[in-house]
C-alpha positions as CSV (number, residue, x, y, z in Angstrom):
1,M,78.6,88.2,84.3
2,A,79.3,85.2,86.6
3,E,80.9,82.1,84.9
4,L,78.5,79.3,83.9
5,S,78.8,76.2,85.8
6,V,77.6,72.8,84.1
7,Y,75.4,70.5,86.2
8,A,74.2,67.0,85.1
9,H,71.7,64.4,86.3
10,L,71.6,60.8,84.8
11,S,68.2,59.3,84.8
12,H,67.5,55.7,84.0
13,S,63.7,56.4,83.4
14,V,62.1,59.6,82.3
15,G,58.5,60.9,82.5
16,T,56.2,60.8,79.4
17,R,56.7,64.6,78.5
18,V,60.4,64.3,78.4
19,A,60.4,60.9,76.7
20,T,58.1,62.2,73.8
21,R,60.2,65.4,73.3
22,S,63.6,63.5,73.5
23,R,62.5,60.8,71.1
24,A,61.2,63.2,68.7
25,Q,64.8,64.9,68.6
26,G,66.6,61.7,68.2
27,V,67.6,60.9,71.8
28,S,66.7,57.5,72.8
29,T,64.9,57.0,76.2
30,T,65.5,53.3,76.5
31,D,69.0,54.3,77.2
32,P,69.9,56.4,80.4
33,V,69.4,60.2,79.5
34,L,71.9,62.7,80.7
35,F,70.2,66.0,81.6
36,V,72.5,69.0,81.4
37,I,72.2,72.7,82.3
38,A,74.7,75.5,82.2
39,T,73.9,78.1,84.6
40,C,75.0,80.8,87.1
41,R,72.1,79.7,89.6
42,G,73.7,76.6,91.0
43,P,72.4,73.0,90.9
44,H,68.9,73.8,91.9
45,A,68.4,75.4,88.5
46,L,68.7,71.7,87.0
47,A,66.2,70.4,89.6
48,E,63.8,73.4,88.9
49,A,64.1,72.6,85.1
50,L,63.4,68.8,85.6
51,A,60.3,69.8,87.8
52,A,59.0,72.1,85.1
53,W,58.8,69.0,82.8
54,G,57.0,67.0,85.5
55,E,59.9,64.7,86.4
56,R,60.3,63.2,89.9
57,P,61.8,65.4,92.6
58,L,65.4,64.8,93.0
59,A,66.7,63.4,96.2
60,T,68.6,65.6,98.6
61,G,71.1,64.6,101.4
62,K,71.0,65.6,105.1
63,N,72.8,68.9,104.2
64,G,70.0,69.9,101.6
65,Q,72.4,69.2,98.6
66,F,71.0,67.3,95.5
67,V,72.7,63.9,95.8
68,T,72.2,63.0,92.2
69,I,73.2,66.3,90.5
70,V,77.1,66.5,89.7
71,D,79.3,69.1,88.2
72,L,79.8,68.2,84.7
73,Y,83.7,67.8,83.9
74,S,83.4,66.3,80.4
75,E,84.8,69.2,78.4
76,H,83.1,68.2,75.2
77,L,79.7,68.0,77.0
78,A,80.1,71.0,79.1
79,N,81.3,73.2,76.3
80,F,78.3,72.4,74.2
81,A,75.9,73.0,77.1
82,R,77.5,76.4,77.7
83,Q,76.2,77.5,74.2
84,F,72.6,77.2,75.5
85,P,72.9,79.0,79.0
86,E,69.9,78.3,81.3
87,Q,68.3,75.8,79.0
88,L,67.7,72.2,79.8
89,I,69.3,69.9,77.3
90,A,69.5,66.1,77.1
91,T,71.6,63.3,75.5
92,N,72.5,59.6,75.8
93,A,76.1,60.8,75.7
94,T,78.3,59.9,78.6
95,G,81.4,62.0,78.0
96,R,83.4,59.4,76.0
97,A,83.8,59.9,72.3
98,A,80.5,59.4,70.3
99,P,80.2,56.4,68.0
100,V,81.0,57.1,64.3
101,G,77.8,57.7,62.4
102,E,76.8,56.5,59.0
103,N,78.2,59.6,57.6
104,G,81.6,59.0,59.0
105,V,81.4,61.7,61.6
106,R,81.3,61.3,65.4
107,E,78.0,62.9,66.5
108,T,76.3,63.5,69.8
109,I,72.6,64.0,69.6
110,W,71.0,66.4,72.1
111,A,67.3,67.0,72.8
112,Y,66.5,70.6,73.4
113,L,64.1,70.8,76.5
114,G,63.8,74.6,77.0
115,D,60.1,75.2,77.4
116,P,57.7,72.4,78.3
117,E,54.9,74.1,76.8
118,A,56.5,75.1,73.4
119,D,56.0,72.9,70.4
120,E,59.7,72.3,69.6
121,S,59.5,68.5,68.8
122,S,61.0,68.6,65.5
123,A,64.2,70.6,66.5
124,H,67.2,68.9,67.7
125,L,70.9,69.8,68.4
126,S,74.0,67.9,67.6
127,T,77.7,68.2,67.7
128,A,80.2,66.8,65.3
């Protein structure tokens, strides 16, 4: 099996469907949202996943490459994403250490955006 690459897109505004699912899972949509996917299919897999959610098409440059999709090099975030291959997930994390929560643990909250048609509004992912 080919190695998974992790791609990310930072969005300062999200559509209604993504906002509803993300908020239900504890990810704020008033802050920028980092969309992440671990895939063998290249950066277009992230663009396709966002399009399935009704998000605006991502811009491409003169050479046809997506200008707002980047390789995710934050080891903490990328390793978490690799646990959910080919699944769109979202967070407010930036790759820096998460703040310490009320329970004394640094926790990154993730929204699982797998299937836009499924009712998964109550499930959320988190890392400690």
